[in-house]
LUMKOLKOL-240592 format. One record per atom (N, C-alpha, C): atom name; residue number from 1; x, y, z. Coordinates in nm, 3 decimals. Layout:
REM LUMKOLKOL-240592
a: CA, k: NUM, xx: X, yy: Y, zz: Z
...
//
This chain:
REM LUMKOLKOL-240592
a: N, k: 1, xx: -1.297, yy: 0.856, zz: -0.555
a: CA, k: 1, xx: -1.229, yy: 0.747, zz: -0.487
a: C, k: 1, xx: -1.165, yy: 0.801, zz: -0.362
a: N, k: 2, xx: -1.194, yy: 0.739, zz: -0.249
a: CA, k: 2, xx: -1.135, yy: 0.778, zz: -0.123
a: C, k: 2, xx: -1.025, yy: 0.680, zz: -0.090
a: N, k: 3, xx: -0.901, yy: 0.729, zz: -0.083
a: CA, k: 3, xx: -0.789, yy: 0.645, zz: -0.049
a: C, k: 3, xx: -0.747, yy: 0.671, zz: 0.095
a: N, k: 4, xx: -0.707, yy: 0.567, zz: 0.163
a: CA, k: 4, xx: -0.665, yy: 0.582, zz: 0.302
a: C, k: 4, xx: -0.529, yy: 0.520, zz: 0.321
a: N, k: 5, xx: -0.433, yy: 0.601, zz: 0.365
a: CA, k: 5, xx: -0.300, yy: 0.552, zz: 0.396
a: C, k: 5, xx: -0.292, yy: 0.526, zz: 0.546
a: N, k: 6, xx: -0.227, yy: 0.417, zz: 0.583
a: CA, k: 6, xx: -0.213, yy: 0.383, zz: 0.724
a: C, k: 6, xx: -0.080, yy: 0.313, zz: 0.745
a: N, k: 7, xx: -0.045, yy: 0.293, zz: 0.872
a: CA, k: 7, xx: 0.076, yy: 0.220, zz: 0.906
a: C, k: 7, xx: 0.192, yy: 0.306, zz: 0.951
a: N, k: 8, xx: 0.173, yy: 0.437, zz: 0.949
a: CA, k: 8, xx: 0.280, yy: 0.525, zz: 0.993
a: C, k: 8, xx: 0.305, yy: 0.513, zz: 1.142
a: N, k: 9, xx: 0.413, yy: 0.573, zz: 1.188
a: CA, k: 9, xx: 0.446, yy: 0.570, zz: 1.329
a: C, k: 9, xx: 0.584, yy: 0.626, zz: 1.352
a: N, k: 10, xx: 0.635, yy: 0.603, zz: 1.472
a: CA, k: 10, xx: 0.768, yy: 0.651, zz: 1.510
a: C, k: 10, xx: 0.861, yy: 0.532, zz: 1.530
a: N, k: 11, xx: 0.976, yy: 0.539, zz: 1.467
a: CA, k: 11, xx: 1.076, yy: 0.433, zz: 1.480
a: C, k: 11, xx: 1.214, yy: 0.496, zz: 1.493
a: N, k: 12, xx: 1.308, yy: 0.416, zz: 1.539
a: CA, k: 12, xx: 1.446, yy: 0.461, zz: 1.544
a: C, k: 12, xx: 1.512, yy: 0.436, zz: 1.409
a: N, k: 13, xx: 1.618, yy: 0.508, zz: 1.382
a: CA, k: 13, xx: 1.694, yy: 0.488, zz: 1.260
a: C, k: 13, xx: 1.734, yy: 0.341, zz: 1.247
a: N, k: 14, xx: 1.720, yy: 0.289, zz: 1.127
a: CA, k: 14, xx: 1.750, yy: 0.149, zz: 1.102
a: C, k: 14, xx: 1.628, yy: 0.058, zz: 1.114
a: N, k: 15, xx: 1.519, yy: 0.113, zz: 1.165
a: CA, k: 15, xx: 1.398, yy: 0.036, zz: 1.183
a: C, k: 15, xx: 1.317, yy: 0.022, zz: 1.054
a: N, k: 16, xx: 1.202, yy: -0.043, zz: 1.068
a: CA, k: 16, xx: 1.116, yy: -0.071, zz: 0.953
a: C, k: 16, xx: 0.971, yy: -0.035, zz: 0.983
a: N, k: 17, xx: 0.900, yy: 0.000, zz: 0.879
a: CA, k: 17, xx: 0.756, yy: 0.022, zz: 0.883
a: C, k: 17, xx: 0.696, yy: -0.025, zz: 0.752
a: N, k: 18, xx: 0.570, yy: -0.066, zz: 0.757
a: CA, k: 18, xx: 0.498, yy: -0.099, zz: 0.636
a: C, k: 18, xx: 0.373, yy: -0.013, zz: 0.627
a: N, k: 19, xx: 0.365, yy: 0.065, zz: 0.520
a: CA, k: 19, xx: 0.247, yy: 0.148, zz: 0.497
a: C, k: 19, xx: 0.150, yy: 0.074, zz: 0.406
a: N, k: 20, xx: 0.022, yy: 0.100, zz: 0.427
a: CA, k: 20, xx: -0.081, yy: 0.041, zz: 0.343
a: C, k: 20, xx: -0.170, yy: 0.150, zz: 0.285
a: N, k: 21, xx: -0.218, yy: 0.125, zz: 0.165
a: CA, k: 21, xx: -0.309, yy: 0.218, zz: 0.098
a: C, k: 21, xx: -0.431, yy: 0.138, zz: 0.053
a: N, k: 22, xx: -0.548, yy: 0.181, zz: 0.098
a: CA, k: 22, xx: -0.672, yy: 0.111, zz: 0.062
a: C, k: 22, xx: -0.775, yy: 0.211, zz: 0.011
a: N, k: 23, xx: -0.862, yy: 0.165, zz: -0.077
a: CA, k: 23, xx: -0.971, yy: 0.248, zz: -0.128
a: C, k: 23, xx: -1.098, yy: 0.213, zz: -0.052
a: N, k: 24, xx: -1.176, yy: 0.314, zz: -0.020
a: CA, k: 24, xx: -1.295, yy: 0.291, zz: 0.061
a: C, k: 24, xx: -1.423, yy: 0.287, zz: -0.021
a: N, k: 25, xx: -1.421, yy: 0.339, zz: -0.142
a: CA, k: 25, xx: -1.545, yy: 0.347, zz: -0.218
a: C, k: 25, xx: -1.551, yy: 0.254, zz: -0.337
a: N, k: 26, xx: -1.440, yy: 0.238, zz: -0.404
a: CA, k: 26, xx: -1.440, yy: 0.147, zz: -0.518
a: C, k: 26, xx: -1.299, yy: 0.094, zz: -0.535
a: N, k: 27, xx: -1.287, yy: -0.006, zz: -0.617
a: CA, k: 27, xx: -1.158, yy: -0.067, zz: -0.640
a: C, k: 27, xx: -1.068, yy: 0.025, zz: -0.723
a: N, k: 28, xx: -0.940, yy: 0.023, zz: -0.697
a: CA, k: 28, xx: -0.845, yy: 0.090, zz: -0.783
a: C, k: 28, xx: -0.748, yy: -0.012, zz: -0.839
a: N, k: 29, xx: -0.791, yy: -0.136, zz: -0.849
a: CA, k: 29, xx: -0.703, yy: -0.242, zz: -0.896
a: C, k: 29, xx: -0.662, yy: -0.224, zz: -1.041
a: N, k: 30, xx: -0.730, yy: -0.135, zz: -1.115
a: CA, k: 30, xx: -0.695, yy: -0.109, zz: -1.254
a: C, k: 30, xx: -0.610, yy: 0.016, zz: -1.272
a: N, k: 31, xx: -0.574, yy: 0.080, zz: -1.161
a: CA, k: 31, xx: -0.500, yy: 0.205, zz: -1.165
a: C, k: 31, xx: -0.359, yy: 0.188, zz: -1.108
a: N, k: 32, xx: -0.266, yy: 0.262, zz: -1.165
a: CA, k: 32, xx: -0.134, yy: 0.270, zz: -1.104
a: C, k: 32, xx: -0.146, yy: 0.345, zz: -0.971
a: N, k: 33, xx: -0.062, yy: 0.309, zz: -0.877
a: CA, k: 33, xx: -0.062, yy: 0.373, zz: -0.745
a: C, k: 33, xx: 0.078, yy: 0.427, zz: -0.715
a: N, k: 34, xx: 0.080, yy: 0.545, zz: -0.660
a: CA, k: 34, xx: 0.206, yy: 0.606, zz: -0.623
a: C, k: 34, xx: 0.209, yy: 0.643, zz: -0.476
a: N, k: 35, xx: 0.329, yy: 0.641, zz: -0.420
a: CA, k: 35, xx: 0.351, yy: 0.691, zz: -0.284
a: C, k: 35, xx: 0.438, yy: 0.818, zz: -0.295
a: N, k: 36, xx: 0.397, yy: 0.917, zz: -0.222
a: CA, k: 36, xx: 0.470, yy: 1.042, zz: -0.215
a: C, k: 36, xx: 0.489, yy: 1.079, zz: -0.068
a: N, k: 37, xx: 0.580, yy: 1.171, zz: -0.042
a: CA, k: 37, xx: 0.598, yy: 1.217, zz: 0.096
a: C, k: 37, xx: 0.626, yy: 1.367, zz: 0.098
a: N, k: 38, xx: 0.592, yy: 1.425, zz: 0.210
a: CA, k: 38, xx: 0.614, yy: 1.568, zz: 0.225
a: C, k: 38, xx: 0.662, yy: 1.597, zz: 0.366
a: N, k: 39, xx: 0.783, yy: 1.652, zz: 0.373
a: CA, k: 39, xx: 0.840, yy: 1.692, zz: 0.500
a: C, k: 39, xx: 0.806, yy: 1.839, zz: 0.526
a: N, k: 40, xx: 0.807, yy: 1.882, zz: 0.650
a: CA, k: 40, xx: 0.774, yy: 2.022, zz: 0.681
a: C, k: 40, xx: 0.862, yy: 2.119, zz: 0.603
a: N, k: 41, xx: 0.798, yy: 2.215, zz: 0.538
a: CA, k: 41, xx: 0.872, yy: 2.316, zz: 0.463
a: C, k: 41, xx: 0.924, yy: 2.271, zz: 0.329
a: N, k: 42, xx: 0.891, yy: 2.150, zz: 0.290
a: CA, k: 42, xx: 0.941, yy: 2.099, zz: 0.162
a: C, k: 42, xx: 0.826, yy: 2.063, zz: 0.071
a: N, k: 43, xx: 0.855, yy: 2.050, zz: -0.057
a: CA, k: 43, xx: 0.754, yy: 2.010, zz: -0.152
a: C, k: 43, xx: 0.728, yy: 1.860, zz: -0.143
a: N, k: 44, xx: 0.611, yy: 1.822, zz: -0.187
a: CA, k: 44, xx: 0.578, yy: 1.680, zz: -0.192
a: C, k: 44, xx: 0.666, yy: 1.613, zz: -0.297
a: N, k: 45, xx: 0.725, yy: 1.499, zz: -0.262
a: CA, k: 45, xx: 0.817, yy: 1.433, zz: -0.352
a: C, k: 45, xx: 0.778, yy: 1.287, zz: -0.375
a: N, k: 46, xx: 0.816, yy: 1.241, zz: -0.491
a: CA, k: 46, xx: 0.789, yy: 1.103, zz: -0.531
a: C, k: 46, xx: 0.872, yy: 1.007, zz: -0.448
a: N, k: 47, xx: 0.811, yy: 0.895, zz: -0.410
a: CA, k: 47, xx: 0.881, yy: 0.790, zz: -0.337
a: C, k: 47, xx: 0.885, yy: 0.661, zz: -0.419
a: N, k: 48, xx: 0.769, yy: 0.613, zz: -0.459
a: CA, k: 48, xx: 0.762, yy: 0.488, zz: -0.534
a: C, k: 48, xx: 0.627, yy: 0.480, zz: -0.603
a: N, k: 49, xx: 0.621, yy: 0.399, zz: -0.709
a: CA, k: 49, xx: 0.494, yy: 0.377, zz: -0.777
a: C, k: 49, xx: 0.492, yy: 0.239, zz: -0.839
a: N, k: 50, xx: 0.372, yy: 0.193, zz: -0.868
a: CA, k: 50, xx: 0.354, yy: 0.058, zz: -0.920
a: C, k: 50, xx: 0.242, yy: 0.060, zz: -1.023
a: N, k: 51, xx: 0.261, yy: -0.009, zz: -1.134
a: CA, k: 51, xx: 0.158, yy: -0.016, zz: -1.237
a: C, k: 51, xx: 0.039, yy: -0.097, zz: -1.189
a: N, k: 52, xx: -0.069, yy: -0.093, zz: -1.263
a: CA, k: 52, xx: -0.190, yy: -0.160, zz: -1.218
a: C, k: 52, xx: -0.170, yy: -0.311, zz: -1.204
a: N, k: 53, xx: -0.086, yy: -0.367, zz: -1.291
a: CA, k: 53, xx: -0.063, yy: -0.511, zz: -1.289
a: C, k: 53, xx: 0.042, yy: -0.551, zz: -1.185
a: N, k: 54, xx: 0.121, yy: -0.454, zz: -1.141
a: CA, k: 54, xx: 0.230, yy: -0.484, zz: -1.049
a: C, k: 54, xx: 0.359, yy: -0.520, zz: -1.119
a: N, k: 55, xx: 0.357, yy: -0.527, zz: -1.251
a: CA, k: 55, xx: 0.475, yy: -0.570, zz: -1.325
a: C, k: 55, xx: 0.583, yy: -0.462, zz: -1.329
a: N, k: 56, xx: 0.541, yy: -0.336, zz: -1.320
a: CA, k: 56, xx: 0.638, yy: -0.226, zz: -1.326
a: C, k: 56, xx: 0.638, yy: -0.150, zz: -1.196
a: N, k: 57, xx: 0.756, yy: -0.131, zz: -1.142
a: CA, k: 57, xx: 0.772, yy: -0.053, zz: -1.019
a: C, k: 57, xx: 0.882, yy: 0.051, zz: -1.040
a: N, k: 58, xx: 0.869, yy: 0.160, zz: -0.967
a: CA, k: 58, xx: 0.962, yy: 0.272, zz: -0.981
a: C, k: 58, xx: 0.993, yy: 0.325, zz: -0.841
a: N, k: 59, xx: 1.117, yy: 0.370, zz: -0.824
a: CA, k: 59, xx: 1.159, yy: 0.420, zz: -0.694
a: C, k: 59, xx: 1.242, yy: 0.547, zz: -0.709
a: N, k: 60, xx: 1.228, yy: 0.635, zz: -0.613
a: CA, k: 60, xx: 1.319, yy: 0.748, zz: -0.603
a: C, k: 60, xx: 1.457, yy: 0.694, zz: -0.566
a: N, k: 61, xx: 1.560, yy: 0.762, zz: -0.612
a: CA, k: 61, xx: 1.697, yy: 0.717, zz: -0.582
a: C, k: 61, xx: 1.722, yy: 0.711, zz: -0.431
a: N, k: 62, xx: 1.659, yy: 0.801, zz: -0.359
a: CA, k: 62, xx: 1.683, yy: 0.809, zz: -0.215
a: C, k: 62, xx: 1.630, yy: 0.690, zz: -0.138
a: N, k: 63, xx: 1.539, yy: 0.613, zz: -0.197
a: CA, k: 63, xx: 1.481, yy: 0.499, zz: -0.125
a: C, k: 63, xx: 1.510, yy: 0.366, zz: -0.192
a: N, k: 64, xx: 1.572, yy: 0.371, zz: -0.308
a: CA, k: 64, xx: 1.600, yy: 0.249, zz: -0.382
a: C, k: 64, xx: 1.686, yy: 0.154, zz: -0.299
a: N, k: 65, xx: 1.645, yy: 0.029, zz: -0.294
a: CA, k: 65, xx: 1.718, yy: -0.070, zz: -0.216
a: C, k: 65, xx: 1.671, yy: -0.080, zz: -0.072
a: N, k: 66, xx: 1.594, yy: 0.017, zz: -0.026
a: CA, k: 66, xx: 1.544, yy: 0.016, zz: 0.111
a: C, k: 66, xx: 1.392, yy: 0.000, zz: 0.117
a: N, k: 67, xx: 1.321, yy: 0.054, zz: 0.019
a: CA, k: 67, xx: 1.175, yy: 0.048, zz: 0.017
a: C, k: 67, xx: 1.131, yy: -0.048, zz: -0.093
a: N, k: 68, xx: 1.018, yy: -0.113, zz: -0.068
a: CA, k: 68, xx: 0.960, yy: -0.203, zz: -0.168
a: C, k: 68, xx: 0.810, yy: -0.177, zz: -0.177
a: N, k: 69, xx: 0.763, yy: -0.150, zz: -0.299
a: CA, k: 69, xx: 0.620, yy: -0.130, zz: -0.321
a: C, k: 69, xx: 0.562, yy: -0.257, zz: -0.381
a: N, k: 70, xx: 0.443, yy: -0.293, zz: -0.337
a: CA, k: 70, xx: 0.377, yy: -0.412, zz: -0.388
a: C, k: 70, xx: 0.226, yy: -0.391, zz: -0.382
a: N, k: 71, xx: 0.153, yy: -0.476, zz: -0.450
a: CA, k: 71, xx: 0.008, yy: -0.464, zz: -0.447
a: C, k: 71, xx: -0.058, yy: -0.600, zz: -0.448
a: N, k: 72, xx: -0.176, yy: -0.604, zz: -0.388
a: CA, k: 72, xx: -0.261, yy: -0.722, zz: -0.388
a: C, k: 72, xx: -0.397, yy: -0.675, zz: -0.437
a: N, k: 73, xx: -0.421, yy: -0.692, zz: -0.565
a: CA, k: 73, xx: -0.546, yy: -0.641, zz: -0.623
a: C, k: 73, xx: -0.668, yy: -0.713, zz: -0.570
a: N, k: 74, xx: -0.652, yy: -0.836, zz: -0.529
a: CA, k: 74, xx: -0.765, yy: -0.908, zz: -0.472
a: C, k: 74, xx: -0.810, yy: -0.844, zz: -0.341
a: N, k: 75, xx: -0.716, yy: -0.783, zz: -0.270
a: CA, k: 75, xx: -0.747, yy: -0.717, zz: -0.143
a: C, k: 75, xx: -0.756, yy: -0.565, zz: -0.160
a: N, k: 76, xx: -0.739, yy: -0.519, zz: -0.284
a: CA, k: 76, xx: -0.749, yy: -0.375, zz: -0.312
a: C, k: 76, xx: -0.652, yy: -0.295, zz: -0.224
a: N, k: 77, xx: -0.532, yy: -0.345, zz: -0.211
a: CA, k: 77, xx: -0.433, yy: -0.285, zz: -0.121
a: C, k: 77, xx: -0.298, yy: -0.272, zz: -0.189
a: N, k: 78, xx: -0.235, yy: -0.158, zz: -0.164
a: CA, k: 78, xx: -0.097, yy: -0.138, zz: -0.206
a: C, k: 78, xx: -0.014, yy: -0.113, zz: -0.080
a: N, k: 79, xx: 0.101, yy: -0.177, zz: -0.072
a: CA, k: 79, xx: 0.186, yy: -0.165, zz: 0.046
a: C, k: 79, xx: 0.320, yy: -0.102, zz: 0.011
a: N, k: 80, xx: 0.377, yy: -0.037, zz: 0.109
a: CA, k: 80, xx: 0.512, yy: 0.017, zz: 0.095
a: C, k: 80, xx: 0.592, yy: -0.031, zz: 0.215
a: N, k: 81, xx: 0.679, yy: -0.128, zz: 0.191
a: CA, k: 81, xx: 0.766, yy: -0.179, zz: 0.295
a: C, k: 81, xx: 0.890, yy: -0.091, zz: 0.303
a: N, k: 82, xx: 0.913, yy: -0.034, zz: 0.420
a: CA, k: 82, xx: 1.025, yy: 0.059, zz: 0.437
a: C, k: 82, xx: 1.123, yy: 0.001, zz: 0.538
a: N, k: 83, xx: 1.243, yy: -0.029, zz: 0.492
a: CA, k: 83, xx: 1.349, yy: -0.083, zz: 0.578
a: C, k: 83, xx: 1.464, yy: 0.015, zz: 0.589
a: N, k: 84, xx: 1.549, yy: -0.007, zz: 0.685
a: CA, k: 84, xx: 1.668, yy: 0.076, zz: 0.706
a: C, k: 84, xx: 1.632, yy: 0.224, zz: 0.704
a: N, k: 85, xx: 1.529, yy: 0.257, zz: 0.779
a: CA, k: 85, xx: 1.480, yy: 0.395, zz: 0.779
a: C, k: 85, xx: 1.584, yy: 0.492, zz: 0.835
a: N, k: 86, xx: 1.582, yy: 0.612, zz: 0.777
a: CA, k: 86, xx: 1.675, yy: 0.717, zz: 0.816
a: C, k: 86, xx: 1.596, yy: 0.838, zz: 0.865
a: N, k: 87, xx: 1.657, yy: 0.923, zz: 0.945
a: CA, k: 87, xx: 1.586, yy: 1.044, zz: 0.991
a: C, k: 87, xx: 1.533, yy: 1.128, zz: 0.875
a: N, k: 88, xx: 1.602, yy: 1.129, zz: 0.763
a: CA, k: 88, xx: 1.556, yy: 1.207, zz: 0.648
a: C, k: 88, xx: 1.434, yy: 1.147, zz: 0.579
a: N, k: 89, xx: 1.392, yy: 1.028, zz: 0.622
a: CA, k: 89, xx: 1.267, yy: 0.970, zz: 0.570
a: C, k: 89, xx: 1.145, yy: 1.025, zz: 0.645
a: N, k: 90, xx: 1.169, yy: 1.102, zz: 0.748
a: CA, k: 90, xx: 1.058, yy: 1.161, zz: 0.825
a: C, k: 90, xx: 0.974, yy: 1.252, zz: 0.737
a: N, k: 91, xx: 0.845, yy: 1.224, zz: 0.731
a: CA, k: 91, xx: 0.753, yy: 1.300, zz: 0.646
a: C, k: 91, xx: 0.612, yy: 1.246, zz: 0.663
a: N, k: 92, xx: 0.517, yy: 1.316, zz: 0.606
a: CA, k: 92, xx: 0.383, yy: 1.262, zz: 0.589
a: C, k: 92, xx: 0.381, yy: 1.190, zz: 0.455
a: N, k: 93, xx: 0.338, yy: 1.066, zz: 0.457
a: CA, k: 93, xx: 0.336, yy: 0.983, zz: 0.337
a: C, k: 93, xx: 0.194, yy: 0.974, zz: 0.283
a: N, k: 94, xx: 0.182, yy: 0.995, zz: 0.153
a: CA, k: 94, xx: 0.053, yy: 0.992, zz: 0.085
a: C, k: 94, xx: 0.053, yy: 0.887, zz: -0.025
a: N, k: 95, xx: -0.061, yy: 0.822, zz: -0.043
a: CA, k: 95, xx: -0.077, yy: 0.736, zz: -0.159
a: C, k: 95, xx: -0.176, yy: 0.804, zz: -0.254
a: N, k: 96, xx: -0.162, yy: 0.770, zz: -0.382
a: CA, k: 96, xx: -0.244, yy: 0.833, zz: -0.483
a: C, k: 96, xx: -0.270, yy: 0.735, zz: -0.596
a: N, k: 97, xx: -0.384, yy: 0.751, zz: -0.662
a: CA, k: 97, xx: -0.421, yy: 0.665, zz: -0.775
a: C, k: 97, xx: -0.416, yy: 0.743, zz: -0.905
a: N, k: 98, xx: -0.360, yy: 0.679, zz: -1.006
a: CA, k: 98, xx: -0.351, yy: 0.736, zz: -1.140
a: C, k: 98, xx: -0.490, yy: 0.760, zz: -1.196
a: N, k: 99, xx: -0.507, yy: 0.863, zz: -1.276
a: CA, k: 99, xx: -0.636, yy: 0.888, zz: -1.339
a: C, k: 99, xx: -0.662, yy: 0.789, zz: -1.452
a: N, k: 100, xx: -0.559, yy: 0.727, zz: -1.508
a: CA, k: 100, xx: -0.575, yy: 0.632, zz: -1.618
a: C, k: 100, xx: -0.587, yy: 0.489, zz: -1.564
a: N, k: 101, xx: -0.639, yy: 0.403, zz: -1.646
a: CA, k: 101, xx: -0.649, yy: 0.262, zz: -1.609
a: C, k: 101, xx: -0.572, yy: 0.178, zz: -1.710
a: N, k: 102, xx: -0.525, yy: 0.064, zz: -1.663
a: CA, k: 102, xx: -0.457, yy: -0.034, zz: -1.746
a: C, k: 102, xx: -0.331, yy: 0.019, zz: -1.814
a: N, k: 103, xx: -0.268, yy: 0.118, zz: -1.755
a: CA, k: 103, xx: -0.143, yy: 0.166, zz: -1.810
a: C, k: 103, xx: -0.029, yy: 0.073, zz: -1.770
a: N, k: 104, xx: 0.064, yy: 0.053, zz: -1.863
a: CA, k: 104, xx: 0.179, yy: -0.034, zz: -1.834
a: C, k: 104, xx: 0.280, yy: 0.036, zz: -1.743
a: N, k: 105, xx: 0.261, yy: 0.165, zz: -1.725
a: CA, k: 105, xx: 0.355, yy: 0.243, zz: -1.646
a: C, k: 105, xx: 0.285, yy: 0.307, zz: -1.527
a: N, k: 106, xx: 0.364, yy: 0.366, zz: -1.440
a: CA, k: 106, xx: 0.310, yy: 0.439, zz: -1.327
a: C, k: 106, xx: 0.378, yy: 0.574, zz: -1.321
a: N, k: 107, xx: 0.301, yy: 0.681, zz: -1.309
a: CA, k: 107, xx: 0.359, yy: 0.815, zz: -1.309
a: C, k: 107, xx: 0.459, yy: 0.837, zz: -1.195
a: N, k: 108, xx: 0.551, yy: 0.928, zz: -1.220
a: CA, k: 108, xx: 0.652, yy: 0.960, zz: -1.120
a: C, k: 108, xx: 0.634, yy: 1.100, zz: -1.061
a: N, k: 109, xx: 0.531, yy: 1.170, zz: -1.103
a: CA, k: 109, xx: 0.509, yy: 1.304, zz: -1.051
a: C, k: 109, xx: 0.367, yy: 1.318, zz: -1.000
a: N, k: 110, xx: 0.346, yy: 1.416, zz: -0.916
a: CA, k: 110, xx: 0.214, yy: 1.436, zz: -0.857
a: C, k: 110, xx: 0.108, yy: 1.465, zz: -0.962
a: N, k: 111, xx: 0.148, yy: 1.526, zz: -1.073
a: CA, k: 111, xx: 0.051, yy: 1.563, zz: -1.175
a: C, k: 111, xx: -0.011, yy: 1.443, zz: -1.244
a: N, k: 112, xx: 0.050, yy: 1.327, zz: -1.229
a: CA, k: 112, xx: -0.004, yy: 1.207, zz: -1.292
a: C, k: 112, xx: -0.114, yy: 1.140, zz: -1.212
a: N, k: 113, xx: -0.141, yy: 1.193, zz: -1.094
a: CA, k: 113, xx: -0.236, yy: 1.128, zz: -1.004
a: C, k: 113, xx: -0.356, yy: 1.218, zz: -0.976
a: N, k: 114, xx: -0.472, yy: 1.155, zz: -0.971
a: CA, k: 114, xx: -0.595, yy: 1.230, zz: -0.952
a: C, k: 114, xx: -0.657, yy: 1.209, zz: -0.814
a: N, k: 115, xx: -0.639, yy: 1.092, zz: -0.758
a: CA, k: 115, xx: -0.704, yy: 1.059, zz: -0.631
a: C, k: 115, xx: -0.599, yy: 1.044, zz: -0.523
a: N, k: 116, xx: -0.621, yy: 1.113, zz: -0.412
a: CA, k: 116, xx: -0.522, yy: 1.116, zz: -0.305
a: C, k: 116, xx: -0.581, yy: 1.074, zz: -0.172
a: N, k: 117, xx: -0.497, yy: 1.012, zz: -0.089
a: CA, k: 117, xx: -0.535, yy: 0.979, zz: 0.047
a: C, k: 117, xx: -0.498, yy: 1.093, zz: 0.140
a: N, k: 118, xx: -0.529, yy: 1.075, zz: 0.269
a: CA, k: 118, xx: -0.512, yy: 1.182, zz: 0.365
a: C, k: 118, xx: -0.372, yy: 1.186, zz: 0.426
a: N, k: 119, xx: -0.290, yy: 1.087, zz: 0.406
a: CA, k: 119, xx: -0.154, yy: 1.086, zz: 0.456
a: C, k: 119, xx: -0.139, yy: 1.019, zz: 0.591
a: N, k: 120, xx: -0.020, yy: 0.965, zz: 0.614
a: CA, k: 120, xx: 0.013, yy: 0.904, zz: 0.742
a: C, k: 120, xx: 0.154, yy: 0.949, zz: 0.780
a: N, k: 121, xx: 0.172, yy: 0.983, zz: 0.906
a: CA, k: 121, xx: 0.299, yy: 1.040, zz: 0.952
a: C, k: 121, xx: 0.401, yy: 0.930, zz: 0.981
a: N, k: 122, xx: 0.521, yy: 0.950, zz: 0.929
a: CA, k: 122, xx: 0.634, yy: 0.862, zz: 0.960
a: C, k: 122, xx: 0.742, yy: 0.948, zz: 1.024
a: N, k: 123, xx: 0.786, yy: 0.909, zz: 1.142
a: CA, k: 123, xx: 0.890, yy: 0.983, zz: 1.213
a: C, k: 123, xx: 1.003, yy: 0.888, zz: 1.247
a: N, k: 124, xx: 1.123, yy: 0.922, zz: 1.204
a: CA, k: 124, xx: 1.240, yy: 0.837, zz: 1.228
a: C, k: 124, xx: 1.337, yy: 0.914, zz: 1.316
a: N, k: 125, xx: 1.363, yy: 0.859, zz: 1.436
a: CA, k: 125, xx: 1.454, yy: 0.922, zz: 1.530
a: C, k: 125, xx: 1.598, yy: 0.882, zz: 1.502
a: N, k: 126, xx: 1.689, yy: 0.956, zz: 1.566
a: CA, k: 126, xx: 1.832, yy: 0.931, zz: 1.546
a: C, k: 126, xx: 1.873, yy: 0.795, zz: 1.600
//
């Protein structure tokens, strides 16, 4: 499965961006999807995830209340709406698909995901 993350860019603090994750080869509508980010010199960290049905969502404490993950299985797309962006949100953002299907939950760590996209850069200025 080839996943593609898009929508990154440069914004000022307090601004908003919406990231999208799409599959190019087959549907991942039956898989949980996670968003992760990696800043220079730091480990990749969990941001948000959503179960295959969309009923369960999870967020890192650092983004809770500011980011919203959603999915449209008919369009084979998962979105990450990011509001009130801060300079510390600057990173390359990756989307990933769970190796399992029809799980009621979505993993919170990188080890729970098998398929990864190439990442999109988000830069938040002061």
